[in-house]
C-alpha positions, 0 to 999 in steps of 0.5 A: 774915952773922949767926949765932945759935943756936936751942935746941930744948927738950922740955917736958912736964907729965904726958902733955902734951909740947911742943917749943919752938924759940927763940933765947936772946934770946926766953927772955931777953925772956920772963924780963924780962917775968916778973921785972917782972910776976910777980916771979919770981927774976931769977937763974932764967934761965941767964946771957948769955954773950958769949965762946964763946957758940956753942961746942958745950959751952956750947950743950949746957949752956945747952939743959939749963939752959933745959929746967930753966928752962921746967919750973920756970916750968910748976911756978910757973904751971900 
């Protein structure tokens, strides 16, 4: 049985708001494309973690970091 975490992230710009539901790997794939095609900072995305990746504290911390990541992308690519 496989177990994976889905992050539920609120993204907002002005009066518009979205709820994004994805695995970390989806964000990582997007980030890799943006790094290669748009030359964004490769350190912008929170790093992968192998040990304790499903601990509650890491999940909560990563969720907040992913929110910041998406908000930063929206500023760079309005």
